[in-house]
C-alpha positions in Angstrom: -5.4 -11.3 0.2 -2.1 -10.2 2.4 -3.7 -10.2 5.5 -5.6 -13.8 4.7 -2.6 -15.0 3.1 -1.6 -17.5 5.6 -4.8 -18.9 6.7 -5.9 -19.1 3.0 -3.0 -21.1 2.3 -3.2 -23.1 4.8 -7.3 -24.8 3.7 -5.8 -24.6 0.4 -3.4 -27.0 1.0 -5.1 -29.0 2.9 -7.3 -29.6 -0.4 -10.0 -27.6 1.0 -12.1 -25.1 -0.6 -13.1 -21.4 0.7 -15.3 -18.7 -0.4 -13.1 -15.3 -0.3 -14.7 -11.9 -0.9 -12.7 -9.1 -1.8 -13.3 -5.4 -2.1 -12.6 -4.7 -6.0 -13.6 -0.6 -6.0 -14.6 1.7 -3.0 -16.8 5.3 -3.4 -17.3 7.8 -1.2 -16.0 6.9 1.9 -15.4 3.6 2.3 -14.1 1.4 5.3 -11.6 -0.6 3.4 -9.8 -0.2 0.8 -9.8 -1.9 -2.9 -7.6 -5.7 -1.7 -9.1 -6.1 1.3 -10.7 -9.5 1.5 -12.6 -11.7 3.9 -12.6 -15.5 3.7 -15.9 -18.0 5.0 -14.2 -21.0 5.6 -14.8 -24.9 5.2 -16.1 -25.3 8.8 -18.1 -21.5 8.2 -14.7 -20.0 9.8 -14.7 -16.0 9.1 -11.3 -14.6 8.7 -10.4 -11.0 7.6 -13.0 -8.2 6.9 -14.2 -5.8 3.7 -15.9 -3.3 6.1 -15.3 -2.9 9.2 -17.9 -4.8 10.2 -21.0 -3.2 8.4 -21.8 -5.9 5.8 -19.4 -8.5 6.9 -22.7 -10.8 8.1 -24.1 -10.4 4.0 -20.8 -11.3 2.5 -20.6 -14.2 5.3 -23.8 -15.5 3.5 -22.7 -14.5 0.0 -19.5 -17.1 1.1 -21.5 -20.0 1.3 -23.7 -19.8 -0.9 -20.6 -19.4 -3.5 -19.2 -22.4 -2.3 -22.4 -24.6 -2.9 -22.8 -23.1 -6.3 -19.4 -22.5 -7.3 -20.7 -19.5 -9.0 -18.3 -16.4 -8.4 -20.5 -13.4 -7.5 -19.8 -9.6 -8.0 -22.4 -7.6 -5.2 -22.5 -4.0 -4.8 -23.0 -2.8 -0.7 -24.3 1.1 0.0 -27.1 3.3 1.4 -30.0 2.4 -1.3 -32.9 4.8 -2.1 -35.3 2.6 -3.1 -34.7 0.0 -0.2 -34.2 1.5 3.3 -33.4 -1.4 5.0 -31.1 -2.5 2.5 -27.3 -4.1 3.3 -25.4 -1.0 3.5 -22.4 0.9 5.1 -23.3 3.4 7.9 -20.2 6.0 6.8 -22.6 6.0 3.6 -19.8 5.0 1.3 -20.0 2.2 -1.4 -18.3 -1.4 -1.7 -18.0 -3.7 -4.9 -17.2 -6.9 -3.6 -16.2 -9.7 -5.5 -16.9 -13.4 -4.0 -15.4 -16.2 -5.5 -14.6 -20.2 -4.2 -10.7 -20.6 -4.0 -9.6 -23.9 -3.9 -7.3 -26.2 -5.8 -9.0 -25.9 -9.3 -10.0 -22.9 -8.9 -6.6 -20.9 -8.1 -4.3 -24.0 -8.9 -0.9 -21.3 -8.8 -2.2 -19.5 -5.5 0.8 -21.5 -3.4 3.7 -19.9 -6.0 1.7 -16.5 -5.1 2.1 -17.0 -2.1 5.3 -17.5 -2.5 6.6 -14.7 -4.2 4.7 -12.8 -1.5 6.8 -14.3 1.1 9.8 -13.5 -0.2 9.1 -9.8 -1.4 9.4 -11.0 -5.2 6.9 -8.4 -7.1 3.4 -10.5 -8.3 0.1 -9.3 -9.6 -3.0 -11.5 -9.5 -5.5 -10.1 -12.2 -8.9 -11.7 -11.9 -12.5 -11.3 -14.1 -15.1 -10.0 -11.8 -17.2 -8.7 -14.3 -18.2 -10.0 -18.3 -21.3 -10.6 -20.8 -20.2 -14.0 -20.5 -20.8 -15.6 -17.2 -18.3 -18.1 -18.3 -15.2 -15.9 -17.8 -16.4 -14.7 -15.0 -13.2 -15.8 -12.4 -10.8 -16.2 -14.8 -7.4 -14.5 -13.7 -4.0 -14.2 -14.8 -0.8 -14.0 -12.5 1.6 -11.2 -13.6 5.5 -11.0 -12.8 7.4 -8.4 -13.9 8.6 -8.4 -17.4 10.6 -11.0 -18.2 9.9 -13.2 -16.1 6.8 -16.2 -16.6 2.9 -15.4 -15.6 0.6 -18.3 -15.3 -3.2 -19.0 -16.3 -5.6 -17.1 -18.8 -8.3 -15.0 -19.1 -9.6 -16.6 -22.6 -8.0 -15.3 -25.2 -4.3 -14.0 -26.2 -5.7 -10.5 -26.9 -7.5 -10.5 -23.1 -4.5 -11.7 -21.6 -1.8 -9.6 -23.7 -3.3 -6.3 -22.5 -4.4 -7.0 -19.3 -0.7 -8.2 -18.5 1.2 -4.9 -20.2 -1.6 -2.6 -17.7 -1.3 -5.2 -14.6 2.5 -4.9 -14.9 2.3 -0.9 -15.2 0.3 -1.5 -11.5 2.3 -3.6 -9.9 5.6 -1.3 -10.5 3.9 1.4 -8.5 2.3 -0.8 -6.3 -1.1 -0.2 -7.0 -4.3 -2.3 -7.0 -7.4 -1.6 -9.1 -10.2 -2.3 -11.0 -9.6 -1.7 -15.4 -12.1 -2.2 -18.2 -12.3 -3.5 -21.3 -14.1 -5.1 -24.0 -15.3 -8.9 -24.1 -11.5 -9.7 -25.8 -9.6 -6.9 -24.3 -10.3 -4.3 -26.1 -8.8 -1.5 -24.6 -11.4 1.3 -25.9 -14.5 -1.2 -24.9 -16.9 -2.1 -22.1 -18.0 -4.9 -20.1 -15.0 -7.1 -18.9 -14.1 -5.8 -15.7 -10.4 -6.8 -14.0 -9.7 -6.7 -10.8 -5.6 -6.2 -10.3 -4.4 -6.9 -6.9 -0.6 -6.1 -7.0 2.0 -7.4 -4.4 4.9 -5.4 -4.3 7.7 -5.4 -2.0 6.9 -3.4 0.9 7.8 0.2 0.5 11.0 1.7 2.2 11.6 4.0 5.3 15.0 5.0 5.6 15.6 6.4 9.3 19.0 8.1 9.7 20.0 9.3 12.8 20.2 6.5 16.1 18.5 8.7 18.1 15.3 8.1 20.9 13.1 9.8 18.7 14.0 7.0 16.1 13.3 3.9 17.5 9.7 5.7 17.7 10.0 6.5 14.3 10.9 2.6 13.6 8.2 1.5 15.7 5.5 3.3 14.0 7.4 3.0 10.5 6.7 -0.7 11.0 3.0 -0.6 12.5 2.2 1.2 8.8 3.6 -1.8 7.0 7.1 -0.4 5.6 10.5 -1.8 5.5 12.3 0.3 8.1 16.2 0.8 8.0 17.8 2.7 10.6 21.0 3.7 9.5 23.9 5.5 11.2 28.0 6.1 11.4 28.5 5.6 14.7 28.6 1.8 15.8 28.1 2.5 19.5 24.4 3.7 18.7 23.6 2.1 15.5 22.6 -1.6 17.5 19.9 -4.0 16.6 19.4 -4.4 20.2 18.2 -0.5 20.3 15.8 -0.5 17.8 14.5 -4.1 17.6 11.4 -2.7 15.5 13.5 -2.3 12.5 14.1 -4.4 9.9 17.5 -4.0 9.8 20.2 -1.4 11.4 23.0 -0.5 9.2 26.1 1.3 9.9 27.3 3.4 7.7 27.7 7.1 6.7 23.6 7.6 5.9 24.5 9.2 2.6 27.0 6.8 1.0 24.6 4.1 2.2 21.4 5.8 0.4 23.7 6.5 -2.9 24.3 3.0 -2.8 20.6 1.9 -2.7 19.7 3.9 -5.0 22.2 3.3 -7.4 21.0 -0.4 -6.9 17.6 0.4 -7.6 15.8 -0.2 -3.9 14.5 3.2 -3.9 11.4 4.6 -5.5 8.5 6.7 -5.5 7.1 5.1 -2.4 10.2 5.4 -0.3 10.3 7.6 2.9 13.2 9.5 3.9 13.4 10.5 7.9 16.4 12.2 8.6 17.0 12.8 12.8 20.6 13.7 13.2 20.2 17.7 13.2 24.1 17.2 13.0 25.5 19.0 9.4 28.0 16.2 8.7 25.8 13.6 9.2 22.4 15.4 7.3 23.4 17.9 4.8 25.2 15.0 2.5 22.5 12.4 3.1 19.8 15.2 2.5 21.7 15.8 -0.9 21.5 12.5 -2.0 17.6 11.9 -1.2 17.2 15.4 -3.3 19.4 14.5 -6.4 17.9 10.8 -6.5 14.5 9.8 -8.0 11.7 12.1 -6.7 10.5 10.0 -3.3 7.2 10.0 -1.3 8.6 11.9 1.5 11.9 13.9 2.5 11.9 15.3 6.4 14.5 16.6 8.4 14.4 17.1 12.4 15.4 20.1 14.1 14.4 23.7 15.1 13.7 26.5 12.5 16.8 27.8 13.4 18.7 24.2 12.7 16.7 24.1 9.1 17.6 27.5 8.3 21.2 27.0 8.7 20.8 23.4 6.8 18.8 25.5 4.1 22.0 27.4 3.8 24.5 24.7 3.6 22.6 22.9 1.3 22.3 25.8 -1.1 26.1 26.2 -0.9 26.2 22.6 -2.1 24.0 23.7 -5.2 20.7 22.2 -4.0 18.2 24.1 -5.9 15.1 26.0 -4.5 13.0 23.6 -6.1 14.6 21.0 -4.8 14.6 22.5 -1.1 11.0 22.7 -1.2 10.4 19.0 -1.1 11.6 18.9 2.3 9.6 18.8 5.1 11.0 20.7 7.9 10.6 20.9 11.2 9.5 17.4 10.5 6.0 16.2 11.1 2.7 18.4 12.1 1.9 20.5 14.5 0.3 18.2 17.0 2.0 20.0 19.9 4.1 16.9 20.2 7.1 16.2 22.8 8.0 12.8 24.2 10.1 10.3 21.0 6.8 8.8 20.7 4.0 11.8 19.8 7.1 13.3 17.4 6.9 9.8 15.2 2.9 10.1 15.5 3.6 13.6 14.0 5.2 12.6 11.5 3.5 9.2 10.4 1.0 12.1 10.5 2.6 14.0 7.9 3.6 11.3 5.9 0.3 10.1 5.5 -1.2 13.1 4.5 1.0 14.0 2.1 0.2 10.6 1.0 -3.5 11.0 0.4 -4.3 14.5 0.3 -4.8 15.3 3.9 -4.5 18.7 4.9 -4.1 17.8 8.5 -7.2 19.5 10.2 -9.5 18.2 12.9 -12.2 16.2 10.8 -14.7 17.8 13.1 -14.4 21.1 11.7 -14.2 19.8 7.9 -16.8 19.2 5.4 -16.8 16.7 3.2 -15.7 13.1 2.3 -13.3 11.4 5.0 -11.1 9.4 2.6 -9.1 11.1 0.0 -8.0 9.5 -3.5 -4.3 8.8 -4.3 -5.0 10.4 -7.8 -6.1 13.9 -7.1 -4.0 13.9 -3.6 -2.8 17.8 -3.1 0.6 19.0 -1.4 0.4 19.4 2.4 1.7 23.3 3.2 3.9 23.6 5.5 5.1 26.8 7.7 
């Protein structure tokens, strides 16, 4: 929903009804992930995308129907062996799309949810997309972290409690997923499917070392929707004008700043750390902090193989274990033959993406099997 939030809220504030189609599950090589959304506006406008063009026309037609009937619908789009002319995805994937009417009556808490998203406050929306009782389809609850008030109801306290508990777990990890329960929220039952759309604050990317390569890494980090911080102890280099794409530029010793962010709870298992200084007095202490703290999504360090070998000797002397050292990606990035700062940034981003999803970094034309990977089955990327 995030990519269509502004337009959705504008129509909602005007008191106008909108049809929203949301991808709630994907199978095989689906082009858009769960949470991707498309709107059918009150004057027939189409905003957003659920498939990159393959089934938008069918979802648009269904959206117009839902606007008129006020009855939400869950539809599956994919290649059908029974009907070769059925609406499908050219990539061979399958999408489950839930289409619902959104207005002040059906989603009275939308304004508060959007305010949370814009302020960077964690919030999840859990919506019933399938249920034996058609009257239950479309019910939703708004879920916030423990101790913060939610809103709405799925129809029973049992269902509300079960879904709230599970949604908080998804929210903590920044994950969006469809969950299955019994009709009244029974954990071992089936029949009620609930789509949980998590809106956690953006994952963080720390770029340590205010060099020319850092500007390119900050640019691509922002493009990948990370909250990017560039940090360096040298004020002459660490300036906002040199890093216009970063969310913040911090003049601090990198290891001290990272230690404070970890202690404050602003670092989690989605956090990416790129150490670009290739200067022992900067990179050894900050790598110690990164490796000693909670597990991070990625820790990369720039430098030649000789620089990296020297760095490892210094880390071992400082007491860093071999198990911790194995978590460092260095030399940083994938082997793309990169030379310029921009090409190197692409190489680093490619490695981050490959590690996140379990990709091998090979040319797709030389591989077989699924193009898209699942985070749940992601395997470590081999590093040289």
